[in-house]
C-alpha positions in Angstrom: 125.3 78.8 110.6 121.9 78.3 109.0 120.5 81.2 111.1 123.2 83.5 109.9 122.6 82.5 106.3 118.8 83.1 106.8 119.5 86.6 108.2 121.8 87.5 105.3 119.2 86.3 102.8 116.5 88.5 104.5 118.8 91.5 104.3 119.5 90.9 100.6 115.9 90.4 99.8 114.8 93.6 101.5 117.6 95.5 99.7 116.6 94.1 96.3 112.9 95.0 96.9 113.9 98.6 97.8 116.1 98.9 94.7 113.3 97.5 92.5 110.8 100.0 93.9 113.3 102.9 93.3 113.8 101.8 89.7 110.0 101.5 89.1 109.5 105.0 90.5 112.1 106.5 88.2 110.5 104.8 85.2 107.1 106.3 86.1 108.8 109.7 86.3 108.3 109.9 90.0 110.7 110.8 92.8 112.2 107.7 94.3 111.0 106.8 97.8 113.7 107.8 100.2 111.7 106.8 103.3 113.4 103.5 103.5 113.6 101.8 106.9 116.7 99.9 105.9 117.2 96.1 106.0 115.5 94.1 108.8 117.5 94.5 112.0 119.5 91.4 112.9 122.3 90.4 115.2 124.8 91.2 112.5 124.5 94.9 113.7 125.9 93.9 117.1 128.7 91.5 116.0 131.4 94.2 115.4 131.4 95.0 119.1 133.0 91.7 119.7 136.2 93.5 118.6 136.3 94.9 122.1 137.6 91.5 123.2 140.5 91.5 120.8 142.9 92.6 123.6 142.1 89.5 125.6 142.5 87.3 122.4 145.8 89.0 121.7 147.0 88.2 125.3 146.1 84.5 124.7 148.0 84.3 121.4 151.1 86.0 122.9 151.1 83.7 125.9 150.5 86.5 128.4 147.5 84.8 130.0 148.0 82.2 132.7 146.1 78.9 132.1 145.4 79.8 128.4 143.1 76.8 128.0 140.8 78.1 130.6 140.9 81.6 129.1 140.4 80.3 125.6 137.3 78.2 126.7 136.0 81.2 128.6 136.4 83.4 125.5 134.7 80.8 123.3 131.8 80.5 125.8 131.3 84.2 126.1 131.4 84.8 122.3 129.0 81.9 121.7 126.5 83.2 124.3 126.8 86.7 123.0 126.0 85.7 119.5 123.1 83.5 120.7 121.6 86.4 122.8 122.0 89.1 120.2 120.5 87.2 117.3 117.5 86.3 119.5 117.1 89.9 120.6 115.4 91.0 117.4 112.4 88.7 117.7 110.1 89.7 120.5 109.0 86.1 121.3 112.6 84.8 121.4 113.8 87.8 123.3 111.3 87.2 126.1 111.9 83.5 126.2 113.3 81.9 129.3 116.3 80.4 127.3 117.4 84.0 126.4 117.3 85.1 130.0 119.3 82.0 131.1 121.9 82.7 128.4 122.2 86.3 129.7 122.7 85.0 133.2 125.4 82.5 132.0 127.1 85.4 130.2 127.2 87.3 133.5 128.8 84.3 135.3 131.4 83.8 132.5 132.2 87.5 132.5 132.6 87.6 136.3 134.9 84.6 136.2 137.1 86.0 133.4 137.3 89.5 135.0 138.2 88.1 138.5 140.6 85.6 137.0 142.5 87.8 134.6 141.6 91.5 135.0 143.1 94.0 132.6 141.7 93.7 129.1 139.3 91.0 130.3 137.3 93.6 132.1 136.1 94.9 128.8 133.7 92.0 128.6 131.4 93.9 131.1 130.5 96.6 128.5 129.8 93.7 126.0 127.6 92.1 128.7 125.8 95.4 129.1 125.2 95.6 125.3 123.7 92.1 125.3 121.5 93.0 128.3 120.3 96.2 126.6 119.4 94.3 123.5 117.7 91.4 125.2 116.0 93.0 128.3 114.2 96.0 126.7 111.2 96.8 128.8 110.2 98.2 132.3 112.9 96.2 134.1 115.8 97.6 131.9 116.5 100.6 134.1 116.9 98.6 137.4 118.8 95.9 135.6 121.2 98.4 134.0 121.9 100.1 137.2 122.5 96.9 139.1 124.8 95.6 136.3 126.7 98.9 136.4 127.2 98.7 140.1 128.2 95.1 139.9 130.7 95.7 137.0 132.1 98.7 139.0 132.6 96.6 142.1 134.2 93.6 140.3 136.5 96.0 138.4 137.5 97.8 141.6 138.5 94.5 143.2 140.5 93.4 140.2 141.9 96.6 138.8 141.4 99.5 141.1 139.0 102.4 141.1 140.5 104.0 138.0 139.5 101.0 135.9 136.3 100.6 137.8 135.0 104.0 136.9 135.7 103.5 133.2 134.2 100.0 133.1 131.1 101.0 135.0 130.5 104.0 132.8 131.0 102.0 129.6 128.7 99.2 130.9 126.0 101.7 131.7 126.2 103.5 128.3 126.3 100.3 126.3 123.2 98.8 128.0 121.1 102.0 127.9 122.1 103.3 124.5 121.6 99.9 122.9 118.2 99.5 124.4 117.2 103.0 123.4 118.3 102.7 119.8 116.9 99.2 119.2 113.6 100.1 121.0 113.2 103.2 118.8 114.0 101.2 115.7 111.4 98.6 116.6 108.8 101.3 117.4 109.4 102.9 114.0 109.0 99.6 112.2 105.8 98.8 114.1 104.4 102.2 113.3 105.2 101.7 109.6 103.5 98.3 109.7 100.5 99.8 111.4 100.3 102.6 108.8 100.5 100.1 106.0 97.7 98.0 107.6 95.5 101.0 108.1 96.0 102.0 104.4 95.2 98.5 103.3 92.0 98.5 105.4 91.0 101.9 104.1 91.4 100.7 100.5 89.3 97.6 101.3 86.6 99.7 103.0 86.4 102.0 100.0 86.3 99.1 97.6 83.5 97.5 99.6 81.6 100.8 99.7 81.9 101.3 96.0 80.9 97.7 95.2 77.8 98.0 97.4 76.8 101.4 95.9 77.4 100.1 92.4 75.4 97.0 93.0 72.5 98.9 94.5 72.5 101.6 91.9 72.8 99.4 88.8 70.5 96.7 90.1 67.7 99.1 90.6 68.3 101.2 87.5 68.7 98.3 85.1 65.5 96.7 86.5 63.6 100.0 86.0 64.9 100.3 82.4 64.0 96.7 81.6 60.4 97.1 83.0 59.9 100.4 81.2 61.3 99.0 78.0 58.8 96.1 78.2 56.0 98.5 78.9 57.0 100.7 75.9 57.1 97.6 73.7 53.6 96.6 74.8 52.2 100.1 74.4 53.8 100.9 71.1 51.2 99.1 68.8 48.2 100.7 70.4 49.3 103.9 72.2 52.4 105.5 70.8 52.1 108.6 73.1 52.2 106.4 76.2 55.1 104.4 74.7 57.0 107.6 74.1 56.3 108.6 77.7 57.9 105.3 78.9 60.9 105.9 76.6 61.3 109.4 78.0 61.3 107.9 81.5 64.0 105.5 80.3 66.1 108.4 79.2 65.6 110.2 82.5 66.5 107.1 84.5 69.6 106.6 82.4 70.8 110.1 82.9 70.1 110.0 86.6 72.0 106.7 86.8 75.1 108.3 85.2 74.9 111.1 87.8 74.6 108.7 90.7 77.4 106.5 89.5 79.7 109.6 89.3 78.7 110.5 92.8 79.3 107.0 94.0 82.8 106.9 92.6 83.7 110.2 94.3 81.9 109.1 97.5 79.6 112.1 97.7 76.3 110.5 96.8 73.5 112.1 98.9 70.6 109.7 99.4 67.0 111.1 99.6 64.2 109.0 100.9 61.6 111.2 99.1 63.4 110.7 95.8 63.6 107.0 96.3 59.9 106.8 97.1 59.1 108.7 94.0 61.2 106.4 91.9 59.7 103.4 93.6 56.2 104.5 92.6 57.3 105.0 89.0 59.1 101.6 88.8 56.2 99.7 90.5 53.6 101.3 88.2 55.6 100.5 85.1 55.7 96.9 86.3 51.9 96.8 86.8 52.4 96.7 90.6 50.1 99.0 92.6 52.2 101.2 94.8 50.9 102.2 98.3 53.2 104.6 100.2 52.5 105.8 103.7 54.8 108.1 105.6 54.3 109.6 109.1 56.3 110.9 112.0 59.1 113.4 112.6 61.5 114.6 109.9 64.6 112.5 109.5 68.3 113.3 109.4 70.1 113.1 106.0 72.1 110.1 107.1 69.0 108.2 108.2 67.2 109.1 104.9 70.3 107.8 103.0 70.2 104.4 104.5 66.4 104.1 104.3 66.6 105.2 100.6 69.0 102.3 99.9 66.5 99.9 101.6 63.6 101.2 99.5 65.7 100.9 96.3 66.8 97.3 97.0 63.4 96.1 98.2 61.5 97.6 95.3 64.0 96.2 92.9 63.4 92.7 94.3 59.6 93.2 94.1 59.9 94.3 90.4 62.3 91.5 89.4 61.2 88.5 91.5 57.9 88.8 93.3 55.2 88.6 90.6 53.1 90.8 92.9 50.2 93.0 92.1 50.5 95.3 95.1 53.4 96.8 97.1 53.0 98.7 100.4 55.8 101.0 101.6 55.4 102.4 105.1 57.7 104.8 106.9 56.9 105.5 110.6 59.4 107.7 112.4 59.0 108.1 116.2 61.0 110.1 118.8 63.8 107.5 119.1 63.4 105.0 116.2 62.2 104.9 112.6 60.8 101.8 110.9 60.5 101.2 107.2 58.4 98.3 105.9 58.1 97.1 102.3 55.5 94.4 101.8 54.3 92.8 98.6 51.5 90.2 97.9 53.6 88.1 95.5 53.3 84.4 95.2 56.8 83.5 96.2 60.1 84.7 97.7 62.6 86.9 95.9 65.3 84.9 94.2 68.3 84.0 96.4 66.3 84.2 99.7 66.1 81.4 102.3 63.6 80.9 105.0 66.1 81.2 107.8 67.9 84.3 106.8 68.7 87.1 104.3 70.3 86.1 101.0 71.4 88.1 98.1 74.3 90.6 97.9 72.1 93.6 98.2 70.2 92.8 101.4 73.3 91.3 103.0 75.2 94.6 102.4 72.3 96.6 103.7 72.1 94.4 106.8 75.8 95.2 107.5 75.3 98.9 106.9 72.3 99.1 109.2 73.9 97.0 111.9 77.0 99.3 111.9 74.6 102.3 112.4 72.8 100.7 115.3 69.9 99.4 113.3 68.6 96.1 111.9 67.2 94.6 108.7 64.9 91.6 108.5 63.4 90.0 105.4 61.2 87.0 104.9 57.9 85.6 103.8 54.8 87.5 105.2 52.2 85.5 107.2 49.5 86.6 104.8 51.6 85.7 101.7 54.2 87.7 99.8 57.4 89.0 101.2 58.3 91.7 103.8 61.4 93.7 104.3 61.7 95.6 107.6 64.4 98.1 108.5 64.7 99.8 111.9 67.1 102.6 112.7 67.7 105.0 115.7 66.7 108.6 114.9 70.0 109.9 116.3 72.7 109.2 113.8 75.4 108.5 116.3 77.4 105.8 114.4 76.6 106.5 110.8 80.2 107.2 109.9 81.0 103.6 110.6 78.2 102.5 108.4 79.9 103.8 105.3 77.2 106.4 104.5 78.5 109.5 102.7 76.5 112.6 102.1 77.3 115.8 100.3 77.1 119.1 102.2 73.6 120.5 102.1 73.2 124.0 100.8 72.4 126.6 103.4 
């Protein structure tokens, strides 16, 4: 009884959620969603078929059945097993459990006994048995089981009621088992596909949110650091060299405008990274922070996706140098070979950037970059340099085979 109440509660809850979604859509001025899968499938959908046994029940009430107590107990046993099997058939784990298979076998024995003992209307329990078999035994064995059950029902019906009844009972048994399995299997497949679609949509949203949070962190962290450094430089220069201070203020304006453009591109997902641009900005930011920039670049030209990832690394590493290292010199080396490209950013600061540990990479920026490079088949390491200071090293394959998985987006290049 508790199971029936739980099933009814689930149906009502699903119906209420659907109605609430419909009302909310109408309030927003949208078309209501008509793609509704209906309430969760339960054994209630198969209970009305028990009416096929009403003829046997009527014979019991009218006293037309010999040994009515035996018939009544058989009818009670069949109905109980039928309800047990059908309500377990909508849960894959319960459907495939040994107890369900044993219940189906007991149903077959009870059906055989009632059919051989009474015949007539009692033969109609074979189609009900086929319906329960189709609901419970969906899978590769259903075809063989359905054919065997049809042949068995036909044989028993022929012994008890003649070939006329046997043909009808066999046909009804075959249809009930196969059609039930087909309908329930299709319904389950549709619901699984719907659940998979919703899960894919949820993961896509999470992936886009993660991409945007990474881009925003890297963009604003670097930009705000440059603005702070240049603002400090302008403040120091203003009393003695107004022209130089105005030059720094002009740079601040340029950096701010560029940041707005980059944020718009990050929001739309079409930001195109350029290693050359990031190296130029790195020189400017380091010089404004009184850090001597040394940039070395050699090797073959790089793909746009490779440059995009390395540009992020340069941006994050230089931001950490400006904000945390207290360094006087920063070397940026890009060495691209036939199969691999290596980027190294080394400073001669007195300590580690804030948030770093000796054993691994800390900080949101470098952690996010580590994940991006790993997804693209590369690696990122960061730690204290043996000669002092801090070193960030990024390695990437030249062939951009897996950059789509790394979350790198680039705009189409002009021809």
